[in-house]
N, C-alpha and C positions, 0 to 999 in steps of 0.2 A: 380509149374511153368508151364505156359500155352504155351509151345513151340510146334511148329511143325518142321518138317524137311524141309530144304530149299535147292534148288539145284542151284539157280542163285545167283551169287555174283555181287553186284552193283559196278561199277567202282567208285573210290574215288580219289578226288584231295587232295594231302597231303601237299602241300607247306606251308600254314599257320600253320598247326598243327605241322609240322616238326620244325618250328621255336620255337614253344612252347616246343617241346620235347628236343631241344638242350638246352633250358634254364633250363631244369631239369637235364641236364647231361646225357640224354638218346638219344644221336644223332644216335645211332645204330638203333633206331626204325624207322628212316627215310630212311634206306638204300635201301629198296625195291621199286619197281614201284607201287605196290599195298600193302594194309595192310592186316591184318589177322595175322596168326602166321608167324614168320620170315622164309625166304627161307630155312634155315638150320633145321627148326623144322617142322616136319610133323604134321598136325592138329590132327591126331589121336594119337600123342604122342609117335611114335615108337622110337624116339631118346632119350627117357628119361633114358635109361640105361647108357647113356654117357652125362650127363647134362653139364659137363665142356666143351664138344665140342660144345654145343649149345650156352652157354653164359658163358664167363669167366669174371665176373664182380665183383669179390671179392674185388677189390681195388677201385671200383667206389664209389664216394661220394654220399650220399643220397641228395635229393633236400633240399634247404635251405629256401624256402619260400612256401606260398600256391601256388599250381600249379594244373592244371587240365589235366587229361588224357581223351581223347575222343575215344570211340570204336564204330565201328570196324576200324576207320580210322588209328589209331596208332599201332594196333596190340598189342600182349601181351608182347613184349620185355620190355617195361617199368616196368611191374610187375616182370618179371623174373630178371631184373637187380636189382630191389629193394630187392628181396629175397636174391640174391647173394651178396648184399652189407653188409649183417649182419655180424658183428664181434663178438658180444657177445650174443645177445638174439634176438629171433624172435617169435612173438605171432600172430597167425592167427585164426580168427573165420570165418567159411565158411559154407554156406548153402549146396552147392553142390561142390564136388571136384572130377572131372573126367577129369583131365589133368595130364597125366603121366610125362610131362616135369616139371610142377610145383612140383609134388610129388617127382621127382628125385632131383630137386634143394633143396627141404626141407631136404631130407635125406643126401644130400651132405653137406649141412650146418651143420647138426648134426654131421656128421663124422669128421668135422673140429673143433669140440669143441663148436660150437654155441648151446646154450640152446634153442631148438625149441619146442614150445608148439602149439598144434592145437586143436581147438574145431570144431567138425562136427555135423550137425543136425542128429538126429536119429528118431524123431517122424514122419517125412514125407519122409526123404531121406536116411534112414539107408541102404536099399538094394543097392542103387546106390553109397553110400559112403563107403561101406564095403571094396571094393578093395583098395581104397586109405587108409582107416584106417589100414588095415593089412600091406600094404607096408610101411606106416609111422612107425608103431610099430616095424616092422622088421628092419627098418633103424635107430632105437634108437631115434626117435622123440617121445616126450611125447604127446600122442594123447588121447583125451577125448570125449566121446559121450556127447552131449549137455544135459543140464538139462531138463528132460522130463516134468517138471512143466510148461514150455512154450508150447503153441500149436505147435510152430516150432521155431528153432533158424535160422532166415532168414538173420541175419547180415552177412556182407562181409567186413572184415577189416584185414589189415596187419600192425603190428607195429614192427619196426626194432630198436634194441639197445636202446629202451626207449626214442627215440628222434624224430622219423618220423612215422606217421601213414597214411595209405591209407584208406580213407572212400569210399566205392565202391558201385555201383549198380550192378556190374558184378559178376556172378558166374564163377567158374573155370571149365567150361565144354567145352572141345575142339571143339565139333561139332557145338556149337553155335557161336563161335567167328566170322566167316566170315560175319554174317548177323545181329548180335545183337547190337542195339543202346544202349550204356552204357557209364557211366562216372565214374571217380574216382577223388577225391580231396586229394592231398597229402599235409599234414600240419606238420609243426614243432612247432606249438604252444605248449608251455610247459604245459599250463593248459589243453588243449584238449588231448594231449598224455597221461598225468597223469590220466585224467578221464577215458580214454579208457583202460589203463592198470589196474587201480583199479577195473574196472568192469570186465575185463578179469580174473583177479585173483579170483574174487568171482565166476564167471560163471564156471571157470575151476574146482572149488571144490563144485559146486552146492550150493553155499552160497547165501542166500537172500541179495539183495542190492538195494537201490535206487541210480541209477547211477548218478554221478556228471555230471553237464552239461558243465563244462569247460567254454569256451568263448561263445559258441552257439551250443552245441551238442543237437541232437534230438533223444531221446531214446523211444523205445517201450519196455514194455507196459506202461511206466510212463508218457511221455510228448508228444508223437508224435501227437496225435489228436489235442491237444490244441495248439501246436506250429504251425501246418499246418493251423489250423483255424485262428490263429493270422496273418499269412502271407496273406491268402485269404481275410479275413475281413479287413485288413489294406490297401489293394491295392486301389489306387485312380484312376489309368488310364488304366492299362493293367495287364493281367495275361497270361503267355505263359506256357503251361503245357504238359508234357509227363508222362504217367504212364502205367503200364501193366494191371491194374484193375481199375474199376470204380463202385464199389458196396457199399461203405460206404455212407449211405444216409445223414449222418451229413456233410460230405465233399461235396457231391453232392448239398445239399441244400445251403451250403455256396457259392458254385460257381454259383448256380442259383440266389442267392441274389445279388452277385457281378455283374452279367450280367444285371440283372433287374435294377440296380442302375447306369448303364452306363459304367461300366468297360469293356474294350475290352478283353473278355475271349476267348482264342484260345487253343484248345486241339487237340493233335495228338496222336493217339493210333493205335494199331493193332486191327482190327475188331473182335468182338465176339458178338454173340447174347445175351450173358449174360449181356452186358452193354447197350443193346438197350433202355431199360426203362430210364436209366440215361441219355443217349445221347439225347433221345427225350425231356426230361425235360430241359436239357441244351439248346437245340436249340430253344425250345419254349420261353425260357427266353431271347434269343438274343445272346447266346454264339455261337461260331463257332467251329464245330467239324469236323476233317478230320480223315480218317482211312486208314490203309494199309491192304490189304488182307493177310491172313495167309500164302499164298504161295508167297508173295512178296519178293524182295531181301533185304528188311530192316524190321527187327522185333523190335518194340518199347518195349524194356525191361526196359528202364531208368525210374527213378522216380524223376522228376525234376519240380520245380516251379520257374519261373522268374517273379518277380513282379515289375511293374513300371520302366522297363528298360529305361534308359536315363533321369530319374528324380533323384532328390537329395535323394529321399527315396527308391531308387532301392535296392532290396534284392533278394537273390536266395536260394533255398533249393535243396539239392540232397542227396540221401541216399538209403537205402534198403526198405523203407516203401512204400508198395502199398496202394492204396485208397480202402482198405477193412477193415472191423471191426476186423478181426483176426490179420491182419498186424499191426493195430494201437493200439489194446488193449489187445492182447493175446500173441503175438510173442515177441521174443528178436530181436530187430531191432536197427539200428543206422543210423542217418543222420546228416547233418550239415547245418546250415544257415550261409551264407556269404554275405558280401557286397564288396568283393574284386573286383575292377573294371576289371582287366584282366580276372578273372574267369567268371564274369558275361558277359563280351563281347563275349567270346567263347561260353558259354551256349546259349546266346540269338541268336547268328548267327547260331548255329547248329540247335536249335529248330525251328527257323524261316525257315531254309532250309527244314527241315523235314516236317513242316506244309505246305509249298508250294508244296511239292511233294505228299501230300496225296489227297485222294478223298473226297470231301465234303459229309458229312453225310446227 
């Protein structure tokens, strides 16, 4: 993860996103004047020893439709509420877990009889995940180091009671919450939830599997690259993109081709010299690239594509997949393709605002 430490917190307007949060049953996420962690929760996680004082959501109903969570605008309460809503089972796959509030809520769920299973990356993040691993194990959570056959387990997913899954771009790292642009799609699609759970069961025992795709899931290392190429190559009018990395040359060349064929390609990212060659190729082809400095108040961590928004063929992708060869062909990753109008509207508006706030490359 290519993060820096940021000191400035960007003011955020919450009203439109609070309406979305209420539709999820997460009205508490809108209670503060600004987002980030809730007022009762210290970003460093110091209140984790009393998670019930932070959020008492055990009776909250999980969302019933596809819904989008936008970070940092909504803060982490929607995720804490989702965890606390578990009655029977909770399965989490997480690349980085350094949020003691989340860890406390997971152990609290286990203490109440919920079967809690957690997979944590070990190939790249074992040292940073060890504190959470030990706390979870001590709290009777079934915690498993991810299959080392993957270059990394970079997936970020929560599934509650076998009925609701959150497919996320966000890592659970408290220090990143105030500045990190991220998204999560919550779905109750039975096909998608079943596919995620089947893959989790295999990954929890290091068993080889070709993950089921459900209605439109995107998995690494099996289908990510081809799925993303399908969205990029199928775009007729526009592509609006955010990603943390831009090194996979197959993806870069597909974007170059789209721009050269007249598709309005707009990319917003956090600046890094590592991506300069790719950015130059994109701009020469006619794509529009904007960047944020590494010490800006917004860090582009999201991995999102919005294609042909406003057209009958509009579609969107969000997930854990970076535009890197490792992410697309060597890691365990999960994303989803959706044409849900409400989800796409919020994605498009958020990405368009981020693009407008960037500096042209």
